[in-house]
C-alpha positions as CSV (number, residue, x, y, z in Angstrom):
1,M,127.0,96.9,70.1
2,R,123.6,97.7,68.0
3,A,121.5,94.4,67.6
4,K,118.6,93.7,65.2
5,E,115.4,94.2,67.2
6,R,114.0,90.6,67.9
7,S,111.2,89.1,70.1
8,A,112.3,87.3,73.2
9,S,110.5,86.3,76.5
10,L,111.8,87.4,79.8
11,R,111.9,85.2,82.9
12,V,109.9,86.5,85.6
13,T,108.0,85.7,88.6
14,I,104.7,85.8,89.4
15,T,104.2,86.5,93.0
16,R,100.5,87.7,93.2
17,L,97.1,86.9,92.0
18,I,95.0,90.0,92.4
19,H,91.2,89.3,93.0
20,D,89.5,92.6,93.9
21,G,86.1,91.7,92.7
22,T,86.7,93.1,89.4
23,Y,87.0,91.4,85.8
24,P,89.6,90.5,84.8
25,D,92.2,89.6,87.6
26,W,95.6,90.8,87.6
27,I,98.9,89.5,88.5
28,E,102.3,91.0,89.8
29,A,105.4,89.9,88.7
30,E,109.0,90.5,89.4
31,F,112.3,90.4,87.9
32,T,115.9,92.0,88.6
33,D,117.9,94.1,85.9
34,T,121.5,94.2,85.8
35,D,121.5,97.1,88.0
36,G,120.2,95.4,90.7
37,K,116.7,97.0,90.7
38,N,113.7,94.9,91.4
39,W,111.2,95.4,88.9
40,I,107.2,94.9,90.0
41,L,105.1,94.4,86.9
42,R,101.2,94.4,87.3
43,E,99.1,93.2,83.9
44,K,95.7,91.8,83.2
45,V,95.6,87.9,83.4
46,P,93.9,87.8,79.8
47,S,96.4,89.9,78.3
48,L,99.3,87.7,79.1
49,G,97.3,84.3,78.3
50,I,97.8,83.1,81.8
51,E,95.5,80.3,82.7
52,D,94.4,79.3,86.1
53,E,97.1,76.4,86.5
54,D,99.8,79.0,86.0
55,V,99.2,80.6,89.1
56,E,97.9,77.9,91.3
57,Y,101.0,77.7,93.1
58,L,102.7,81.2,93.9
59,P,105.5,82.2,93.4
60,A,105.4,80.8,89.9
61,P,107.8,81.4,86.6
62,F,106.7,82.7,83.9
63,E,108.0,84.4,80.5
64,M,106.6,87.7,79.5
65,P,107.2,88.7,75.8
66,C,109.6,91.5,75.2
67,R,111.8,92.7,72.3
68,V,115.6,93.1,72.6
69,L,117.0,96.4,71.3
70,E,120.9,96.1,71.8
71,E,123.4,94.0,73.5
72,R,126.7,94.3,75.2
73,L,129.6,92.7,77.2
74,S,129.8,93.5,80.6
75,Q,132.9,94.3,82.5
76,T,133.4,90.6,83.4
77,G,132.4,89.6,79.6
78,E,129.1,88.6,80.6
79,L,126.5,89.0,77.7
80,L,123.7,91.5,78.5
81,K,120.8,92.6,76.3
82,R,118.5,95.9,76.8
83,I,115.2,95.0,76.4
84,T,111.8,96.5,76.2
85,L,108.4,94.9,77.2
86,E,105.9,94.4,74.4
87,E,102.7,94.8,76.5
88,E,104.0,97.7,78.8
89,P,102.5,96.4,81.9
90,Y,102.0,98.9,84.4
91,V,105.2,99.4,86.6
92,I,104.3,99.6,90.0
93,S,108.2,100.7,91.1
94,E,107.8,103.5,89.1
95,S,105.6,106.8,89.7
96,S,104.2,106.7,86.4
97,R,103.1,104.0,83.5
98,H,105.6,104.1,80.8
99,A,107.8,101.7,78.3
100,L,110.2,99.5,80.5
101,T,113.4,99.4,78.9
102,C,116.2,98.2,80.9
103,W,119.3,96.1,80.5
104,V,119.3,92.1,81.7
105,R,121.4,89.4,81.8
106,A,121.5,87.1,78.4
107,S,120.5,84.2,80.7
108,D,117.3,85.9,81.8
109,L,115.8,85.6,78.5
110,S,114.1,82.4,77.0
111,D,116.0,80.8,73.9
112,G,113.0,81.1,71.9
113,W,114.1,84.6,70.5
114,A,116.4,82.7,69.0
115,E,114.3,82.0,65.8
116,D,114.4,85.8,65.0
117,Q,118.0,85.4,64.1
118,K,117.7,83.0,61.2
């Protein structure tokens, strides 16, 4: 079922803060899609608005901006949503940088995107 594109926030886990002597620092964040694939994302700390206290203790939950492109029901009746990431972070589990598009459970998204439906 095609959905009107809406802003959303994907719940991820920040697993690593990378201090490599350059500015800015980077984070690695992970999430798992509906196919069970574990995605590892790498992005610059400032581009996500992350504060020092957000990464003081790792792993740490975080919400990455994304867009909902489509939705459908799984065979068990669970609502799934196809998303793309807004910032196109570097996907280190893939061979090249590209816009990430995948299916996630609706429960993996924050409720903040519901405002766009009004």
